[in-house]
C-alpha positions as CSV (number, residue, x, y, z in Angstrom):
1,M,158.4,128.2,35.4
2,G,155.2,129.2,37.6
3,K,153.5,126.5,36.9
4,V,156.1,123.9,38.2
5,A,157.0,126.1,41.1
6,L,157.1,124.4,44.4
7,N,155.3,125.0,47.7
8,M,158.4,125.3,49.8
9,K,156.2,125.8,53.3
10,V,154.8,122.3,52.4
11,L,157.6,120.8,51.8
12,S,159.5,122.0,54.5
13,A,156.6,120.9,56.8
14,I,157.0,117.4,55.9
15,K,160.7,117.1,56.0
16,I,161.1,114.8,58.7
17,T,164.9,113.5,59.2
18,E,163.9,110.2,60.7
19,A,160.9,109.5,57.7
20,A,162.6,109.2,54.6
21,F,165.4,108.8,52.3
22,P,164.8,110.5,49.7
23,L,162.7,113.1,51.0
24,L,159.8,114.4,48.9
25,Y,161.7,117.7,48.8
26,A,164.6,116.1,47.1
27,V,162.2,114.3,44.7
28,A,160.7,117.9,44.0
29,E,164.1,119.2,43.4
30,G,165.1,116.4,40.9
31,Y,161.8,116.7,39.0
32,W,162.1,120.7,38.7
33,L,165.7,120.2,37.3
34,K,164.6,117.6,34.9
35,H,161.7,120.1,33.9
36,I,164.0,122.9,32.9
37,G,166.6,120.7,31.1
38,H,168.9,119.7,33.5
39,S,169.9,116.3,35.1
40,P,168.0,115.3,38.0
41,Y,171.2,114.7,39.8
42,A,172.8,118.2,39.1
43,G,171.6,119.6,42.4
44,S,172.7,117.8,46.0
45,A,169.2,116.5,46.8
46,Y,168.2,113.9,44.8
47,H,169.9,110.6,44.2
48,G,167.0,108.0,43.9
49,S,165.8,106.4,40.8
50,P,164.6,108.2,37.9
51,L,161.7,106.0,37.8
52,L,160.2,107.6,41.0
53,L,160.2,111.1,39.4
54,A,157.5,109.9,37.1
55,I,155.5,108.9,40.2
56,F,156.2,111.2,42.9
57,G,157.4,114.3,40.6
58,P,154.2,115.4,38.9
59,L,152.5,115.7,42.6
60,T,155.4,118.2,44.2
61,T,154.4,121.0,41.7
62,S,151.6,123.7,42.0
63,R,149.5,121.9,39.4
64,A,148.3,119.3,42.3
65,G,146.1,121.7,43.3
66,G,147.6,123.4,46.4
67,T,148.7,122.6,49.8
68,P,146.0,120.2,50.7
69,A,145.7,118.4,47.7
70,L,149.4,118.0,47.5
71,K,149.7,116.3,51.0
72,L,146.6,114.2,50.5
73,S,147.7,112.7,47.0
74,L,151.4,112.4,48.4
75,S,150.2,110.2,51.4
76,F,147.7,108.5,48.9
77,L,150.3,106.8,47.1
78,C,152.2,105.6,50.2
79,V,149.0,104.4,52.0
80,I,148.2,102.5,48.5
81,A,151.5,100.9,48.7
82,D,151.1,99.8,52.2
83,L,147.6,98.4,51.8
84,A,149.1,96.1,48.7
85,A,151.9,95.0,51.2
86,A,149.6,93.9,53.8
87,V,147.4,92.0,51.7
88,L,150.4,90.5,50.3
89,L,151.6,89.5,53.9
90,V,148.3,88.2,54.6
91,E,148.9,85.6,51.7
92,I,152.4,84.9,52.6
93,G,151.3,83.8,56.2
94,R,148.6,81.8,54.7
95,H,151.4,79.9,52.5
96,L,153.5,79.6,55.4
97,Q,151.0,78.0,57.8
98,F,150.3,75.5,55.0
99,A,153.6,74.3,54.5
100,Q,153.9,74.1,58.4
101,S,150.7,72.0,58.4
102,K,152.5,69.7,55.6
103,Q,155.0,68.9,58.2
104,F,152.4,68.1,61.0
105,S,150.6,65.8,58.7
106,F,154.0,64.3,57.7
107,L,153.9,63.0,60.9
108,G,150.2,62.5,61.4
109,L,149.8,65.0,63.6
110,T,146.7,66.5,62.1
111,R,144.5,66.9,65.1
112,L,146.9,69.5,66.7
113,I,146.6,71.6,63.1
114,K,142.8,71.6,63.4
115,D,142.4,72.5,67.0
116,E,145.0,75.3,66.6
117,G,143.0,76.6,63.6
118,R,140.2,77.0,65.4
119,T,141.5,78.9,68.1
120,N,144.4,80.8,66.7
121,P,144.3,83.6,64.1
122,G,146.6,83.4,61.0
123,V,150.0,85.0,61.4
124,G,149.3,86.3,57.9
125,E,146.5,88.7,59.5
126,I,148.6,89.2,62.5
127,A,151.8,90.2,60.3
128,A,149.1,92.6,58.2
129,M,147.6,94.4,61.0
130,F,150.9,94.9,62.7
131,Y,152.3,96.2,59.6
132,L,149.3,98.7,58.9
133,W,149.2,99.8,62.4
134,N,152.9,100.3,63.3
135,P,153.9,103.8,64.2
136,F,156.7,103.6,62.1
137,T,154.6,102.9,58.9
138,I,152.3,105.6,59.6
139,L,155.4,108.1,60.3
140,S,156.7,107.0,56.7
141,C,153.6,108.2,54.9
142,V,153.4,111.1,56.6
143,G,156.8,111.9,55.9
144,G,156.6,111.3,52.1
145,C,158.7,108.5,52.5
146,T,159.5,106.5,49.2
147,S,160.6,103.3,51.4
148,S,156.7,102.4,51.3
149,I,157.2,101.7,47.3
150,E,160.2,99.6,48.4
151,N,158.7,97.7,51.2
152,A,155.6,96.9,49.0
153,M,158.4,95.8,46.0
154,I,160.2,93.7,48.8
155,I,157.2,92.1,50.1
156,L,156.0,91.1,46.4
157,S,159.2,89.5,45.9
158,L,158.6,87.5,48.8
159,Y,155.1,86.9,47.8
160,G,156.1,85.4,44.4
161,A,158.8,83.3,45.9
162,V,156.5,81.8,48.2
163,T,153.7,81.0,45.6
164,G,156.4,79.8,43.3
165,N,155.4,82.7,40.7
166,V,159.3,83.3,39.4
167,P,158.4,86.5,37.2
168,L,156.6,88.1,40.1
169,A,159.3,87.2,42.6
170,A,162.0,88.7,40.0
171,F,160.1,92.0,39.2
172,G,159.7,92.9,42.8
173,W,163.5,91.9,43.9
174,V,164.8,94.0,40.4
175,I,162.6,97.3,41.4
176,A,163.6,96.9,45.2
177,T,167.0,96.8,44.6
178,H,166.8,99.3,41.8
179,C,165.4,101.9,44.3
180,S,168.0,101.0,47.0
181,L,171.1,98.8,46.5
182,Y,170.6,96.9,49.8
183,P,167.7,94.4,49.0
184,A,170.2,92.8,46.4
185,I,171.0,90.3,49.4
186,L,167.2,89.2,49.3
187,L,167.9,87.2,46.2
188,I,169.1,84.3,48.5
189,P,166.2,83.7,50.4
190,I,164.1,84.3,47.3
191,G,165.9,81.7,45.4
192,L,165.6,79.3,48.3
193,S,161.9,79.7,48.6
194,L,161.6,78.8,45.0
195,T,164.1,75.8,45.0
196,V,163.8,74.1,48.4
197,G,160.4,75.3,49.7
198,I,159.7,78.0,52.1
199,D,159.7,76.1,55.2
200,H,160.9,72.5,55.6
201,P,162.8,70.6,58.5
202,P,166.7,69.4,58.0
203,K,166.9,66.6,55.2
204,K,168.8,64.3,57.9
205,L,165.7,63.8,59.9
206,F,163.9,62.4,57.1
207,K,166.1,59.7,55.6
208,R,164.4,56.2,55.2
209,A,167.3,54.8,56.8
210,N,166.2,56.1,60.4
211,F,163.0,54.1,60.2
212,C,164.5,50.7,59.7
213,E,166.3,50.2,63.1
214,P,165.1,47.6,65.6
215,F,162.1,48.4,67.7
216,T,163.3,48.3,71.2
217,K,159.9,49.1,73.6
218,E,158.4,46.2,74.8
219,S,155.6,47.4,76.9
220,V,153.0,49.1,75.3
221,S,150.0,51.1,77.3
222,S,146.8,50.6,75.8
223,S,145.7,54.2,76.1
224,S,148.6,55.3,73.7
225,L,147.5,52.6,70.9
226,A,145.0,54.9,69.1
227,S,147.2,57.8,68.9
228,G,149.9,56.1,67.7
229,K,147.9,54.4,64.9
230,R,147.1,57.5,63.5
231,I,151.0,58.2,63.3
232,V,152.2,55.2,62.1
233,A,149.5,54.8,59.5
234,S,150.4,58.2,58.0
235,C,154.2,57.3,58.0
236,A,153.9,54.2,56.2
237,E,151.4,55.7,53.6
238,Q,153.9,58.5,52.3
239,D,157.2,58.4,51.0
240,L,159.6,59.6,53.6
241,S,162.7,59.6,51.4
242,T,164.6,63.0,51.2
243,E,165.0,62.9,47.5
244,T,161.1,62.8,46.7
245,S,160.0,64.7,49.7
246,F,162.2,67.9,49.4
247,K,164.2,67.9,46.3
248,F,166.1,70.9,44.9
249,E,164.4,72.2,41.8
250,A,167.3,73.8,39.8
251,T,164.9,74.9,37.1
252,K,163.4,77.3,39.4
253,L,167.0,78.8,40.2
254,R,167.5,79.0,36.5
255,D,164.2,80.6,35.5
256,L,164.7,83.0,38.4
257,M,168.0,84.3,37.0
258,I,166.7,84.7,33.5
259,W,163.6,86.7,34.5
260,C,166.0,89.0,36.7
261,T,167.8,89.3,33.9
262,L,165.1,90.5,31.3
263,W,163.5,92.5,34.3
264,W,166.5,94.4,34.6
265,A,167.2,95.0,31.0
266,Y,163.7,96.7,31.1
267,V,164.5,98.7,33.8
268,L,167.6,100.1,32.5
269,I,166.1,100.8,29.1
270,L,163.4,102.8,30.9
271,C,166.5,104.8,32.7
272,K,168.3,105.0,29.5
273,I,165.0,106.6,27.9
274,S,164.6,108.9,31.0
275,V,168.0,110.1,31.5
276,G,169.6,109.5,28.2
277,K,170.5,112.9,27.0
278,L,171.0,114.4,30.8
279,G,174.2,112.6,31.6
280,G,173.1,108.8,30.7
281,L,173.3,105.7,32.8
282,Q,176.8,106.3,34.1
283,K,175.8,109.5,35.6
284,M,172.7,107.9,37.1
285,F,174.9,104.9,38.8
286,S,177.1,107.3,40.1
287,E,174.5,109.4,41.9
288,T,172.4,106.8,43.2
289,Y,174.6,103.4,43.9
290,G,178.0,105.3,44.2
291,F,176.4,108.0,46.4
292,I,175.3,105.2,48.7
293,L,178.7,103.4,48.5
294,N,180.6,106.5,48.9
295,V,178.6,107.8,52.0
296,E,178.6,111.4,50.3
297,E,175.8,113.0,52.3
298,L,176.6,113.4,56.1
299,S,173.2,114.7,57.3
300,P,171.9,113.6,60.5
301,N,170.0,110.4,60.4
302,L,169.2,107.6,62.5
303,G,172.1,105.5,61.0
304,L,175.9,105.1,62.2
305,F,177.7,106.3,59.4
306,W,177.3,110.2,59.2
307,Y,178.8,110.9,62.7
308,F,181.6,108.3,62.4
309,F,182.5,109.8,59.0
310,T,182.3,113.0,59.9
311,E,185.1,112.6,62.5
312,V,187.1,110.2,60.5
313,F,190.2,111.7,58.5
314,D,190.0,111.6,54.9
315,F,193.2,109.3,54.4
316,F,191.0,106.4,56.8
317,R,188.0,107.2,54.6
318,P,188.4,104.3,52.1
319,F,189.2,101.8,54.9
320,F,186.4,102.3,57.0
321,L,184.0,102.5,54.1
322,L,185.0,99.0,53.1
323,V,184.8,98.1,56.6
324,F,181.5,99.3,57.1
325,H,179.6,98.1,54.2
326,A,181.6,94.6,54.5
327,N,179.5,94.0,57.8
328,I,176.4,92.8,55.7
329,L,178.7,91.0,53.4
330,F,180.6,89.0,56.0
331,M,176.7,87.9,57.5
332,I,175.4,86.5,54.2
333,L,177.1,83.3,54.0
334,P,177.2,82.0,57.6
335,L,173.5,82.9,58.1
336,T,172.4,81.3,54.8
337,I,174.1,78.0,56.0
338,R,172.6,78.0,59.0
339,L,169.1,79.0,58.1
340,H,168.7,77.5,54.5
341,H,165.6,75.5,55.4
342,R,163.8,78.4,56.7
343,P,163.8,81.0,53.9
344,L,161.4,83.6,55.0
345,F,162.9,83.7,58.5
346,L,166.4,84.2,56.7
347,A,164.9,87.3,54.7
348,F,163.6,88.7,57.9
349,V,166.7,88.6,59.4
350,F,168.5,90.0,56.2
351,C,166.1,93.0,56.4
352,S,166.6,93.5,60.2
353,I,170.7,94.0,59.6
354,V,170.2,96.1,56.4
355,A,167.9,98.4,58.7
356,M,170.6,98.3,61.2
357,L,173.8,98.9,59.1
358,K,172.6,100.7,55.7
359,A,174.2,104.2,55.1
360,Y,170.8,106.2,55.1
361,P,168.5,104.3,57.0
362,S,164.5,105.6,58.0
363,V,161.9,104.3,60.1
364,G,160.4,102.8,56.9
365,D,163.0,99.9,57.1
366,A,162.2,99.4,60.7
367,A,158.4,99.0,59.6
368,L,159.3,96.3,57.2
369,Y,161.1,93.6,59.2
370,L,159.0,94.3,62.1
371,G,155.9,93.4,59.8
372,L,157.8,90.2,58.7
373,M,158.0,89.2,62.4
374,P,154.9,88.4,63.4
375,L,154.8,85.7,60.5
376,F,156.7,83.6,63.1
377,I,154.9,84.8,66.1
378,T,154.3,81.2,67.2
379,E,157.7,80.5,67.3
380,L,159.2,83.7,69.1
381,T,156.7,83.7,71.8
382,G,159.2,82.6,74.5
383,M,162.0,85.1,73.2
384,R,163.5,87.1,76.1
385,F,163.5,90.9,76.8
386,T,160.5,91.5,75.0
387,F,159.4,94.1,77.3
388,F,162.6,95.7,77.4
389,L,162.8,95.7,73.4
390,L,159.2,97.4,73.2
391,N,160.1,99.8,75.7
392,G,163.3,100.6,73.7
393,Y,161.6,101.2,70.5
394,I,159.1,103.7,72.1
395,G,161.9,105.7,73.8
396,V,163.9,106.0,70.7
397,A,160.7,107.0,68.6
398,L,159.7,109.6,71.4
399,L,163.4,110.9,72.1
400,S,164.8,111.3,68.9
401,P,162.5,114.0,67.4
402,V,163.1,115.9,71.0
403,M,167.1,115.5,70.8
404,Y,167.1,116.6,66.8
405,N,165.0,119.9,68.0
406,L,167.5,120.7,71.1
407,W,170.4,120.2,68.4
408,I,169.6,121.8,65.4
409,W,166.7,124.3,65.9
410,R,167.2,125.2,69.6
411,G,171.1,125.0,69.9
412,T,171.0,124.0,73.5
413,G,172.4,120.4,72.8
414,N,175.1,119.4,70.4
415,A,175.5,116.2,67.7
416,N,176.0,114.0,70.6
417,F,172.4,114.2,71.8
418,Y,171.2,112.8,68.7
419,F,173.8,110.2,67.7
420,A,173.1,108.9,71.3
421,M,169.6,108.1,70.1
422,A,170.8,106.5,66.7
423,L,173.1,104.4,68.8
424,S,170.5,103.4,71.2
425,Y,168.3,102.6,68.1
426,A,170.8,100.3,66.5
427,C,171.5,98.6,70.1
428,V,167.6,97.7,70.4
429,Q,167.7,96.3,66.7
430,L,170.9,94.5,67.7
431,I,169.1,92.7,70.5
432,L,166.0,92.0,68.8
433,L,168.2,90.4,65.5
434,V,170.7,88.0,68.2
435,E,167.4,87.1,70.8
436,S,165.3,86.1,67.9
437,G,167.9,84.3,66.0
438,T,169.2,82.5,69.3
439,Y,165.7,81.5,70.2
440,K,165.1,79.9,66.3
441,R,168.3,78.3,66.8
442,K,167.6,76.8,70.3
443,Q,164.0,75.4,69.0
444,T,165.8,73.9,66.1
445,Y,168.4,72.1,68.1
446,Y,165.8,70.5,71.0
447,G,163.0,70.1,68.3
448,S,165.3,68.1,66.0
449,N,166.9,66.3,68.8
450,V,163.4,65.2,70.2
451,E,162.0,64.4,66.6
452,H,165.2,62.4,65.5
453,K,165.0,60.2,68.6
454,F,161.0,59.6,67.5
455,L,161.9,58.9,64.1
456,K,165.0,56.6,65.1
457,N,162.9,54.3,67.3
458,I,160.0,54.0,65.0
459,P,160.5,50.3,63.3
460,S,159.8,49.2,59.7
461,A,156.3,48.7,59.2
462,R,157.4,45.2,57.9
463,G,158.3,42.3,60.2
464,Q,156.8,44.0,63.4
465,P,153.4,43.9,64.9
466,F,151.3,47.2,63.9
467,E,150.0,47.3,67.5
468,Q,153.6,47.3,68.7
469,V,154.7,50.1,66.5
470,A,151.2,52.1,67.0
471,G,151.6,51.7,70.7
472,F,155.2,53.3,71.2
473,A,154.3,56.1,68.6
474,G,151.2,56.7,70.9
475,S,153.4,56.8,73.9
476,W,155.9,59.2,72.3
477,C,153.2,61.5,71.3
478,D,151.7,61.8,74.9
479,C,155.0,62.2,76.6
480,S,155.8,65.0,74.1
481,L,152.9,66.9,74.6
482,D,153.9,67.3,78.0
483,R,157.5,68.4,77.6
484,I,157.5,70.4,74.1
485,N,155.3,72.3,72.2
486,L,155.0,70.4,68.9
487,Q,154.5,73.4,67.0
488,H,158.0,73.9,67.4
489,C,159.3,70.5,67.1
490,I,159.7,70.5,63.4
491,L,162.0,73.4,62.7
């Protein structure tokens, strides 16, 4: 018993209410209960995966070498997970840029790709730097947040999706969903990335019929002839049919379902071995997923559930539980229909919604979607309220610990002090989500209209003089460079 005694001073020092769920003190309690022969869920603190106990549990005992070694070992695992996630973000950004460059090459705009490649850093590098240096990511490591593992698994699943590695994508999704129920909705963007591609324009813009309408431009300027030849030559050489360019790969979806089933079976077998004699899988499901869905823990956090369900009458509790959880489910279908051709951006939107509406949020959830957001930095540069959003996140990060201290420790405040910060945090996230989605929609609408006008007026290569075709294409390109950013045209 002495060898597994907990260093309570260390565990209480790293207990930061904004930092994590479950906290390391909860992991320590679950590991200690399991060590003495009880179920890790016999107490009231631990409600996580049994597999996490095998990773973090041994580090919470006195055998870790004392206080400094305990802090270092716990933070070291979180740092490794964050570094791995950053490396994967770099690769995701490279594949995303490659997919977008294929669209520019599709219209012969290779010169713009080369010019921007020499001046602009990759979005993957920016995303990795932003994720690692994000104060929320650092706070998660300091507070012993297990969300670092969950974030790494989510990013791993997205990496497997963009690279076409079905087993890797399924593995990351299964582990992330096993640790926290909410990543289950990410199966939709993962499946879309595997089946239709990570980034492609709407299909209606690339039908061959649009290229066969008569040519109406009679006057052609000689200055636009050279730029137009490159566009028309590229269009003439490639097959522009929707079926061959952007086809739905049903085999990838079938493989994804098979691999998800296999990984789930493997994880459940390991959990059965771990807690087989201590309550079984039924106990695990009721204490993990049931704990999330029933919102049994009402300790203060950055979410909206705890305050509301403290005040609500027990008779209305099941109804409001359904309403709160259904908020996430109701958004899945319309967002999928609207953003099905942008699976990575859809994953960013889903992660933002989960961080805002989950029962037990932490700053690690915000670190995830804020790390994915720089992948679209070139498309969201004109988003409104950026200064307000930046100051909102800073204000919430600084004032939340102050309000918590005034309420819990000093007793000079009340629950409304801290809940006001939770409401402000939710409002800031909502504004970010709405503005990014709205700006993306406007870009898609205006960009698609301009591109459709261009494709509609390019005549067929057969039966029309090449100089005439190239002249109109060059004229369109010169005018469009002045009116819109071509990098946002193919959305």
